[in-house]
MDAnalysis code that builds the backbone (N, CA, C; Angstrom):
import MDAnalysis as mda
import numpy as np

u = mda.Universe.empty(321, n_residues=107, atom_resindex=np.repeat(np.arange(107), 3), trajectory=True)
u.add_TopologyAttr("name", ["N", "CA", "C"] * 107)
u.add_TopologyAttr("resid", np.arange(1, 108))
u.add_TopologyAttr("resname", ["UNK", "UNK", "UNK", "UNK", "UNK", "UNK", "UNK", "UNK", "UNK", "UNK", "UNK", "UNK", "UNK", "UNK", "UNK", "UNK", "UNK", "UNK", "UNK", "UNK", "UNK", "UNK", "UNK", "UNK", "UNK", "UNK", "UNK", "UNK", "UNK", "UNK", "UNK", "UNK", "UNK", "UNK", "UNK", "UNK", "UNK", "UNK", "UNK", "UNK", "UNK", "UNK", "UNK", "UNK", "UNK", "UNK", "UNK", "UNK", "UNK", "UNK", "UNK", "UNK", "UNK", "UNK", "UNK", "UNK", "UNK", "UNK", "UNK", "UNK", "UNK", "UNK", "UNK", "UNK", "UNK", "UNK", "UNK", "UNK", "UNK", "UNK", "UNK", "UNK", "UNK", "UNK", "UNK", "UNK", "UNK", "UNK", "UNK", "UNK", "UNK", "UNK", "UNK", "UNK", "UNK", "UNK", "UNK", "UNK", "UNK", "UNK", "UNK", "UNK", "UNK", "UNK", "UNK", "UNK", "UNK", "UNK", "UNK", "UNK", "UNK", "UNK", "UNK", "UNK", "UNK", "UNK", "UNK"])
u.atoms.positions = np.array([
    [5.160, 0.364, -10.914],
    [4.380, 0.784, -9.797],
    [4.652, -0.019, -8.539],
    [5.350, -1.140, -8.672],
    [5.592, -1.976, -7.508],
    [7.064, -2.002, -7.124],
    [7.813, -1.025, -7.542],
    [9.256, -1.049, -7.301],
    [9.596, -1.040, -5.813],
    [8.823, -0.351, -4.998],
    [9.088, -0.324, -3.558],
    [8.830, -1.713, -2.965],
    [7.717, -2.324, -3.348],
    [7.415, -3.679, -2.876],
    [8.531, -4.647, -3.268],
    [8.980, -4.557, -4.510],
    [10.015, -5.458, -5.004],
    [11.332, -5.261, -4.263],
    [11.700, -4.019, -4.021],
    [12.939, -3.732, -3.293],
    [12.868, -4.308, -1.884],
    [11.733, -4.128, -1.227],
    [11.594, -4.639, 0.133],
    [11.606, -6.161, 0.148],
    [10.948, -6.793, -0.824],
    [10.940, -8.252, -0.901],
    [12.345, -8.795, -1.146],
    [13.177, -7.991, -1.808],
    [14.562, -8.387, -2.064],
    [15.473, -8.090, -0.877],
    [14.915, -7.527, 0.187],
    [15.698, -7.265, 1.384],
    [16.461, -5.962, 1.366],
    [15.971, -5.013, 0.609],
    [16.644, -3.716, 0.542],
    [15.918, -2.680, 1.396],
    [16.648, -1.845, 2.106],
    [16.008, -0.713, 2.784],
    [15.579, 0.285, 1.712],
    [14.602, 1.110, 2.018],
    [14.046, 1.998, 0.997],
    [14.021, 3.455, 1.444],
    [14.107, 4.338, 0.475],
    [13.872, 5.770, 0.661],
    [12.767, 6.107, -0.330],
    [11.629, 6.555, 0.194],
    [10.443, 6.739, -0.635],
    [9.856, 8.119, -0.405],
    [9.473, 8.758, -1.490],
    [8.827, 10.060, -1.413],
    [7.520, 9.946, -0.627],
    [7.263, 10.918, 0.220],
    [6.009, 10.928, 0.984],
    [4.812, 11.142, 0.062],
    [5.053, 11.568, -1.182],
    [3.981, 11.737, -2.156],
    [3.620, 10.424, -2.838],
    [4.424, 9.422, -2.651],
    [4.183, 8.102, -3.252],
    [3.032, 7.431, -2.506],
    [2.071, 6.905, -3.238],
    [0.880, 6.334, -2.629],
    [1.132, 5.194, -1.661],
    [2.209, 4.451, -1.860],
    [2.467, 3.295, -0.991],
    [3.220, 3.662, 0.274],
    [3.754, 4.855, 0.364],
    [4.616, 5.233, 1.486],
    [3.982, 5.024, 2.864],
    [2.747, 5.438, 3.096],
    [2.188, 5.250, 4.442],
    [2.054, 3.783, 4.859],
    [1.754, 2.914, 3.904],
    [1.553, 1.503, 4.231],
    [2.849, 0.707, 4.289],
    [3.829, 1.085, 3.477],
    [5.022, 0.252, 3.340],
    [6.260, 0.751, 4.076],
    [6.354, 2.042, 4.321],
    [7.596, 2.579, 4.885],
    [7.395, 3.015, 6.330],
    [8.120, 2.366, 7.216],
    [8.136, 2.764, 8.626],
    [9.480, 3.438, 8.864],
    [9.445, 4.754, 9.042],
    [10.678, 5.530, 9.202],
    [11.581, 4.950, 10.285],
    [12.817, 4.707, 9.897],
    [13.796, 4.195, 10.834],
    [13.678, 2.711, 11.119],
    [12.716, 2.030, 10.463],
    [12.523, 0.597, 10.675],
    [12.934, -0.189, 9.430],
    [12.404, 0.228, 8.279],
    [12.784, -0.418, 7.022],
    [13.224, 0.593, 5.964],
    [13.289, 1.849, 6.337],
    [13.703, 2.902, 5.409],
    [13.233, 4.250, 5.912],
    [13.128, 5.197, 4.972],
    [12.689, 6.548, 5.335],
    [11.823, 7.132, 4.247],
    [10.892, 7.988, 4.686],
    [10.088, 8.797, 3.772],
    [10.705, 10.190, 3.736],
    [10.571, 10.831, 2.601],
    [11.103, 12.194, 2.474],
    [10.144, 13.055, 1.669],
    [10.182, 14.351, 1.931],
    [9.396, 15.327, 1.175],
    [10.075, 15.504, -0.178],
    [9.391, 15.225, -1.284],
    [10.029, 15.321, -2.598],
    [10.394, 16.746, -3.012],
    [9.898, 17.717, -2.273],
    [10.190, 19.116, -2.589],
    [11.284, 19.692, -1.692],
    [11.883, 18.833, -0.881],
    [12.906, 19.287, 0.057],
    [14.223, 18.545, -0.231],
    [15.132, 19.186, -0.962],
    [16.390, 18.517, -1.312],
    [17.181, 18.040, -0.098],
    [17.093, 18.754, 1.008],
    [17.800, 18.347, 2.218],
    [17.277, 17.025, 2.764],
    [15.944, 16.854, 2.755],
    [15.359, 15.594, 3.226],
    [15.717, 14.433, 2.309],
    [15.723, 14.691, 1.004],
    [16.087, 13.645, 0.045],
    [17.518, 13.192, 0.299],
    [18.420, 14.159, 0.415],
    [19.830, 13.836, 0.649],
    [20.016, 13.099, 1.973],
    [19.309, 13.542, 3.007],
    [19.438, 12.902, 4.323],
    [18.953, 11.456, 4.286],
    [17.851, 11.195, 3.582],
    [17.322, 9.830, 3.487],
    [18.327, 8.915, 2.788],
    [18.905, 9.381, 1.700],
    [19.869, 8.549, 0.980],
    [21.191, 8.413, 1.734],
    [21.544, 9.435, 2.491],
    [22.752, 9.321, 3.317],
    [22.557, 8.272, 4.406],
    [21.367, 8.264, 5.022],
    [21.074, 7.237, 6.034],
    [21.149, 5.837, 5.438],
    [20.609, 5.679, 4.230],
    [20.668, 4.376, 3.566],
    [22.107, 3.940, 3.317],
    [22.919, 4.876, 2.878],
    [24.312, 4.556, 2.566],
    [25.122, 4.201, 3.801],
    [24.699, 4.672, 4.963],
    [25.464, 4.461, 6.198],
    [24.770, 3.532, 7.200],
    [23.949, 2.618, 6.731],
    [23.235, 1.719, 7.642],
    [24.167, 0.780, 8.401],
    [25.180, 0.293, 7.747],
    [26.119, -0.621, 8.398],
    [25.439, -1.867, 8.926],
    [25.695, -2.231, 10.191],
    [25.145, -3.466, 10.748],
    [23.621, -3.468, 10.879],
    [22.999, -2.307, 10.825],
    [21.528, -2.232, 10.899],
    [20.851, -2.724, 9.622],
    [21.623, -2.893, 8.557],
    [21.040, -3.255, 7.262],
    [20.227, -4.544, 7.340],
    [20.696, -5.529, 8.078],
    [19.962, -6.798, 8.186],
    [18.617, -6.615, 8.888],
    [18.584, -5.796, 9.922],
    [17.321, -5.539, 10.625],
    [16.335, -4.818, 9.705],
    [16.833, -3.882, 8.909],
    [15.985, -3.164, 7.960],
    [15.456, -4.133, 6.900],
    [16.316, -5.039, 6.428],
    [15.909, -6.025, 5.427],
    [14.804, -6.920, 5.978],
    [14.975, -7.417, 7.188],
    [13.976, -8.295, 7.804],
    [12.650, -7.557, 8.008],
    [12.723, -6.315, 8.454],
    [11.505, -5.526, 8.665],
    [10.789, -5.283, 7.344],
    [11.546, -4.972, 6.314],
    [10.943, -4.740, 4.995],
    [10.242, -5.974, 4.469],
    [10.880, -7.127, 4.605],
    [10.254, -8.376, 4.154],
    [8.975, -8.662, 4.947],
    [9.023, -8.425, 6.248],
    [7.849, -8.659, 7.106],
    [6.688, -7.765, 6.675],
    [6.979, -6.509, 6.411],
    [5.928, -5.555, 6.030],
    [5.336, -5.907, 4.669],
    [6.197, -6.163, 3.697],
    [5.706, -6.363, 2.327],
    [5.000, -7.705, 2.143],
    [5.297, -8.682, 2.971],
    [4.634, -9.976, 2.793],
    [3.139, -9.907, 3.091],
    [2.703, -8.864, 3.796],
    [1.269, -8.708, 4.047],
    [0.528, -8.185, 2.820],
    [1.262, -7.803, 1.770],
    [0.654, -7.275, 0.548],
    [0.785, -8.267, -0.599],
    [0.645, -9.546, -0.318],
    [0.812, -10.594, -1.311],
    [-0.456, -10.888, -2.100],
    [-0.418, -11.965, -2.888],
    [-1.551, -12.337, -3.738],
    [-2.841, -12.589, -2.963],
    [-2.745, -13.151, -1.767],
    [-3.954, -13.426, -0.977],
    [-4.685, -12.127, -0.666],
    [-3.944, -11.109, -0.237],
    [-4.578, -9.828, 0.090],
    [-5.196, -9.202, -1.156],
    [-4.494, -9.319, -2.286],
    [-5.028, -8.787, -3.537],
    [-6.343, -9.477, -3.892],
    [-6.361, -10.822, -3.831],
    [-7.569, -11.544, -4.221],
    [-8.725, -11.252, -3.263],
    [-8.429, -11.127, -1.976],
    [-9.480, -10.782, -1.014],
    [-10.071, -9.408, -1.324],
    [-9.201, -8.446, -1.599],
    [-9.659, -7.095, -1.944],
    [-10.444, -7.068, -3.243],
    [-9.986, -7.850, -4.207],
    [-10.678, -7.910, -5.500],
    [-12.089, -8.475, -5.324],
    [-12.203, -9.544, -4.544],
    [-13.519, -10.153, -4.297],
    [-14.446, -9.188, -3.571],
    [-13.933, -8.460, -2.600],
    [-14.759, -7.490, -1.876],
    [-15.233, -6.373, -2.804],
    [-14.336, -5.930, -3.701],
    [-14.708, -4.885, -4.654],
    [-15.787, -5.386, -5.613],
    [-15.649, -6.627, -6.078],
    [-16.648, -7.196, -6.987],
    [-17.993, -7.322, -6.292],
    [-17.996, -7.741, -5.038],
    [-19.245, -7.851, -4.286],
    [-19.898, -6.486, -4.105],
    [-19.083, -5.475, -3.819],
    [-19.619, -4.130, -3.620],
    [-20.173, -3.552, -4.924],
    [-19.610, -3.962, -6.063],
    [-20.036, -3.429, -7.353],
    [-21.254, -4.150, -7.917],
    [-21.564, -5.335, -7.424],
    [-22.702, -6.090, -7.973],
    [-24.004, -5.426, -7.535],
    [-25.016, -5.485, -8.409],
    [-26.290, -4.835, -8.068],
    [-26.951, -5.526, -6.881],
    [-27.677, -4.762, -6.094],
    [-28.347, -5.370, -4.938],
    [-29.463, -6.307, -5.398],
    [-29.766, -7.281, -4.607],
    [-30.834, -8.238, -4.905],
    [-32.081, -7.809, -4.111],
    [-33.089, -7.441, -4.878],
    [-34.333, -6.998, -4.251],
    [-35.376, -8.118, -4.311],
    [-36.244, -8.137, -3.335],
    [-37.352, -9.095, -3.354],
    [-38.355, -8.672, -4.422],
    [-39.268, -9.569, -4.746],
    [-40.310, -9.275, -5.739],
    [-41.104, -8.041, -5.308],
    [-41.438, -7.953, -4.035],
    [-42.187, -6.809, -3.526],
    [-41.425, -5.502, -3.779],
    [-40.129, -5.487, -3.448],
    [-39.343, -4.274, -3.626],
    [-39.196, -3.901, -5.093],
    [-39.054, -4.888, -5.978],
    [-38.958, -4.591, -7.420],
    [-40.255, -3.962, -7.920],
    [-41.396, -4.517, -7.496],
    [-42.691, -3.958, -7.913],
    [-42.866, -2.547, -7.372],
    [-42.467, -2.335, -6.132],
    [-42.572, -1.013, -5.519],
    [-41.693, -0.001, -6.254],
    [-40.480, -0.410, -6.581],
    [-39.571, 0.496, -7.308],
    [-40.133, 0.841, -8.686],
    [-40.703, -0.155, -9.403],
    [-41.290, 0.121, -10.713],
    [-42.452, 1.100, -10.577],
    [-43.284, 0.872, -9.579],
    [-44.452, 1.737, -9.362],
    [-44.012, 3.174, -9.074],
    [-42.997, 3.313, -8.220],
    [-42.503, 4.650, -7.879],
    [-41.811, 5.316, -9.063],
    [-41.190, 4.534, -9.927],
    [-40.490, 5.085, -11.082],
    [-41.460, 5.672, -12.101],
    [-42.682, 5.178, -12.150],
    [-43.651, 5.660, -13.131],
    [-44.527, 6.783, -12.599],
    [-44.282, 7.280, -11.437],
    [-45.072, 8.381, -10.867],
    [-44.662, 9.680, -11.439],
])
């Protein structure tokens, strides 16, 4: 599931299906690779042809890919995980609110 991230971290330009969940966040068309419609053989071929013919632009694509993917590191994961855990924890009600909720539940 992380093959696009790994390729970019390794300095490779990417061609990614627009149906792939990571495409909007990781692929900037013409900057670090290209997105293509997976149902359009012409777009697929064009994306891979562009990759094959990058020439001197390859280094710029590699640098852009590394810059983009480094924002999706362990720190971002842990921050997101903590926010999700906080959102999933039950709310803390005061004694008054707990009594009120119990009273309303028995009506």
